[in-house]
N, C-alpha and C positions, 0 to 999 in steps of 0.2 A: 334834348334828352336830359332828364335829371340825371346831375353828376353824382348824386348819390348812388345810382341804379349801375353807374360804370363799374364798380368792383364786382358785382353781382353777376353783370352779364359778361364780364371778361371771364370770370370762374365758370361760368356757364360755357361758353366757347371752349376753354379749354379741357373740360371735362367731355364735351361731346367730341373734340378732337381725339382726346384718349381713348375715347371709346371705339371711335371708327379704326384708329390705330389698332387697339387690340384685336378687332375683328379682322383687319389684315393680317395681323400676325398669327391668329389662329389659323387661318387659310395655308399660313406659309411652312409651318413644321409644327414638332412638338413643342411649343414654347412655353415658357414660364417666367412669370412676374414676380420678382421677389424685392423687398426693401435691401437698399444697401446698408453695409454694417457700418460705412465711413470710418476706417481704422484710425484712431487717435492721431493727432499731431505729435511732434516731439518739441522738447524745448530748444529755443534759439540762443545760439551760442556764439559769442565774438571772442576770438582769440588776439592777444596782443603780446609784445615782449615786455620783459621788466626791465626797467632802466638801473643801469649799473651792475645787473648780475644776471647769470642765465636763469631762464625759467620762462613759465608762461602766467598769464593772467586771464582770466574768462569772466566775462559779462553776459550771464544767462538772464533771460526773460521767459516767460510764459507766452506761449501761441495762443492762449485763449484767455479771455476775460473771467478773473477770480474775485471772489469777495473777500477774500484774505490774501495776505502778501505771499509770494511765491518762494519757498524755501526748499530749494530742490537738495537731495543728497549728491554729492559730487565725491567721486572716487578717480585717483590717477594712478596707473600703474606703469611700470617700466616693461618692455618685452617680456622679461623673465618672470613676471608676475608680481615683483616687489611692489608694494604700495609705498606712496609717497605721501609725506603730509600735505594738506591741503588746509589754506589759512584764508583769512578774510582781511583786505587791506584798508576798510573802513569805509569805502566808497561804493561798496555793494558787488565788489570783483572778488573771484576765488582766486587766490595765488598760491602757486607752485613753484619753490626752488628745485631746478633739475640740472644735472650736468650738461654741457653743450654738446651738441651732435647726439642726442639722444631723441629717439620716437618714444611716443608716450600714448597708451591708451586711455581714453577718458570717457567715465560713464555719468550720465546726469539722470537720476531716478527721481520719479515724481513724488512729492511731500503729501501729506495728510490732506491739503486744500486742494491739490491738484489730481489725485488719485480719482481714476475712472474718467479723467479728461486729458490726461497727458500721459504719453507712454515713455518708457526709457529710451535714451539716446546714446548711443556707441559712435565715438569719433576716435580719429587719431592726429595727433598732431607731432610736428618734428621741431626740435629747437636746435638752432645753429644752422650751418652751411649744407644744406641736404644736397647739393650738387657734388660737393667735396665728398660727402659720406657714401653716396651712391658710387662714385668713382672707386672708392677705396673696397667697396662691395665687389666692384666689377673685377679688381684684381685678386681677391679672394676666389671669386668664381673662375677664374681662368685658371686658377691653382689646384682646383678640386681635384682630387685622385679620381681613376677610371670608376666606371660604374662597376658594383660588386656583381649583381645579379647579370646574367649574361642572358637570359631569355626570361618569358612570361611576364606576369602582371608587375611584379616588382620593378623588372628592367622597363617596361613600357612606363610606368609612372615618373620613375626619377630620370628618363631620357625626356621626356615631355616637359617636366617643370625645370630641369636644367636648361631646356631650350627656351623657355620663358625668361628665365634668369637672364642669359646670354645677351638674348634678344634685346630685352627691356633695358639692362644697364649699359649695352654698347649704345642705344639710342641717346643716353644720358650724355655720352661724348661730345655728340654734334647737338644737342638740343638743349638750351639752357634751361635751368630748373630753377624756378622761384622758390624762396623760402615759403613753403606753405604756412598759413595761418587760418586755416579753416576746417571745416568737418571733412571726413576721410572720402565722401563719395566723389569718385574721380580725382583723388588727391594721391600726389606722388607721396605722402607718408606712408599711406597704405600699403603702397607698392615696395617702398622701403622695408617695412616690418614683414611682408611675405618673403621679400628676397633676402634679409637677413635670417630669418627664422629656418628657412629650407637651406641656406648655404651652411649654417651652422650644424644641422642636422646631417647634412651630407659630408662635412668635414669630418665628422666623428664615424661615420660609415655605418649610421644607425638604420634599421630596417624603415624604409620609407611608407611604406603602407601602415605601420603603426601611427605615423605622424599623420596621414592622408584621411585614413577613414574617419566617417562621420562629420566631416568638416570640407567646406568650400576653400580650395587653393588653386593657385593658377597655374595653368600650363600652356604649351604650345605645340601643336602638332602637325607635322609635315606630311603631304599625302600627293599623289598622284591625281589630276583631273584629265579626263579623256574625253574630250567635248569636240569631237570632229577634227577641224583643221587647227583647233586652239588647245590641242594637250599641252599641259604644263605641269610644272611643279610648284606647289603653293602651301601656305602654312595659315593656320588660324590659332589666335591666341582664345583661352576659354576659362572659365572657373570650373573645375571638376570637384564633384563631390562623390566619394567612394562609400558603399553601405557600410555599417558597423563591422560586419564579419564578411569573410568571402566563402563561408561555408555552403551559401545557397545560391553562388553563380552557377549558371549564369544569369546576369542580373536584368530585370528590365531596364531599358534605356530611355531615359527622357531627355531630349533636345530642346532647349530654349532659345529662340531670337528674339532680340530685343527691337525696340521701335527706333525712329529717326532720332540720330545724335551726330550734332556737327564734327564732334571729334571722340568717337567711342574710345573709353579705356576698360582696363580689366576690371577697375573698381566698379564701373557702371554694369558690368555682367553679374555682380553679386546678386543674389535673389535673396533678399532678406525674409520675404514672404513665404518662400519653399522653406527657408531654415527655421522659421516659426513652426512648421509642421513637422519636419523631419526631426528638430530636436525634440519633440515632445513623444513622439511612439516611434515604432519599429517602420523604417522606411526602407524599403527594397529596392529603390531605384538607383541607377548610375546616371546622376545628373550632368549634364554638359551644357552650360551656359556660354553663347558663344559672345565672342566681342568682334564687331565689325573691324577689320583691317583698312585703314585710311577712310578717305572720304566716301559716304554713301553715295550709291550710284545707281541709275537705271529705274525702271518700275518696280517697287517693291524693295529696292536696295539689296536684297539678298538674291545671288546667283543660284537658281536651282541646281544646276550641274555641279557647283562647288560644294553647296551643303550635303549633297547625297555622295558626293565622293568623300568627304570627311566621314561621313556617318558609315561608308562601306570600310573605310580604311579604321575606324575605331573597332568596328566588328572584328577586324583581324587582329587586332593588337590587345583588345580588351575583352574581359569574359562578359560581353553583353550578348543578350537574348535576341535573335533575329526575329523571332515570331511576337516578341514584346518590345517594340520599337515605338515610341511616339514624339510627336514634333508638337509645340506650341509656341506662340509668339504672340506678341502684343502692338497695335498700332501699325507701323510700317511692317513690324514683325509678324502681324497678324497676315498681313496680305502677303509676306514672303513664305508663311505657313503654307497658304492655299496653294501658291505657285510650286513651292518644293514637292508639294504631295501629288499635285497635279503631274509633275513631271517623273515622279518615280510611285505611283500608287500602290505598287507592288512590295514596297520597302516598310510600310507603317501599318500598324495595327490599330491605331485611332489618330486623330488629330484635333487640336483645339485652338483656333483662331479666337482673339480676343480684339475688339472693336478693330476689324479689319476693313481696308477699302477691298472690295472684290469684284473681279470681271467674272460675271455671270456665263461666259462662252466657255470658261474651264470645268464647270459643272459636270459634264459628261464624263470627263476624265477621271473623277474622285468619287462618283456618285456612290461606290459600292465600298467605300472605307468610312467606318465609323465617325461622326463626326460631331463636336460639341461647340458650338458657338455662343460668345458672351459679348454682351453690349451695353452700355448705359444709356438710359433711355433719353438722357438730355445730353449726350455728346455733343460738343460744339465744334471738333476737331473733324470727326467722322461719323456722319451721321448714322443713327440705328437702322435706318432703311437700307445702308448698303447689307448688313447681316440679313435683313429681312429678306431682301431680293434675293441673294445668293442662296439662301435657304430654299425659296420658292424654286429655284432653277436646280437645286439639287433634287428636290421632290418630283419636279417634272422629268429630270432623268431616271429616276428610281431608287434615289437616295432615300434616308430616314433621319435627316439632321435634327439635333435638340439644339434649341435656341432658348437662352436665359437672358433677360433682359433685367436690369437693374434700377428700379424706380427712382426717380431723383439724382441719379448719378451722372457725373459727366465722362470724360474720355479715360480717367485712369482705372479702368475697371480691374486691371490686374492686382489692384492692392487689396481687392476683396477675393478675386478667384483664386489666386495662389495660396491664400491663406487658410482654403477651404480643405478639411481633409477629404471631403466627398469628391473633390476634383480628381485625386489622384485614385481613388477607389473608382471611379467610372473610367479611368483609362485603363487600369488593371483589368477590367471585368472584360476586355477584348483582347484576342490573340490574332495574329496576322491569318488573313484566309487565303488560300490558294488562288494565285494570279486572278487578281480583278477584273472583271470583264469591262472592256471600255465601251460605252454606249455611243452610238453614232446618232 
């Protein structure tokens, strides 16, 4: 074979395979193929301590090749918003003098050369002995005055946020904390910032709803799980985001469950993609992004009886609309979404699994619940065929799933989906139907 023809023949084979794949998908569901938006990467930041004085040094590089030198805008602030001077040390590093035992927020914004190629990065870093600082916070948390509100939304919010503070800080006593020197994601520095701000607010006796509305904050909710012979009391950590106002309660409830993580953290439950949508327009949802407690276990990781028991308890304590309850998850959380809805199809108005591994035998149990599936065409972790096959099973059971396939995209489809306002509009177009019929 002429080697010059090889690339051409390979392209023909790929095209033929894609055409056949499209044909299968068209038979499977209401399927849409769209190009991936591929959200922009953030700058790379390496933190180090200053020699001989408290503070941090930052080495910042571009994640993409640029034709001109990368000169981002860097701002550093203390938790109260006070800006600190940022200088250069002559070796290309950004330097900030800061008091010891201080948490800092660092923002790295693109310059003119990288605009449209790099997005703004927000990270947290702590200067000093974080373990000792966390223990001091724990002493303050244990000395907090009683919750002022005795019932209602304000009581539920403060109770659950106090529970997270005490649980997390108690863990510091038995779990050594390394001095963080990196980005905030999964980083104890972020937890310090959350705990410090919440404790300060509670010490003042301020209205907790004023602090919590329109932003994601950590909480821990205790509830009862009635699961046959295994009835038990348990708790989930999560990030909760309240709408800007309480006037339109009851609010639609959106529950998000994440994918596999060897050691889930509350920072890992932060959904920056959701915030990019919620921060720019009226966003009516009460959002609860769960953080798995302990090592993930079992098929799908998430226990359907536990997740649905938590949702029932949230409905009892928060002004959430039972007829507008939605569930979404990605990767292992996508599989978990399917299993949870199959366990309680009567609970949800709609659900949206992203890049899930799915068991087609579950399809008859949730065929009557509106479903939106999302998958990357080139997903190397969980093949898009998983969503195609499950959607076909839903159709065979009488369902009408929608499937969106992102062309050229791999596994992390959630970086596109959760940034799309239309995603949330689709969910809100559905209200819970009376008692879904389970097809045999």
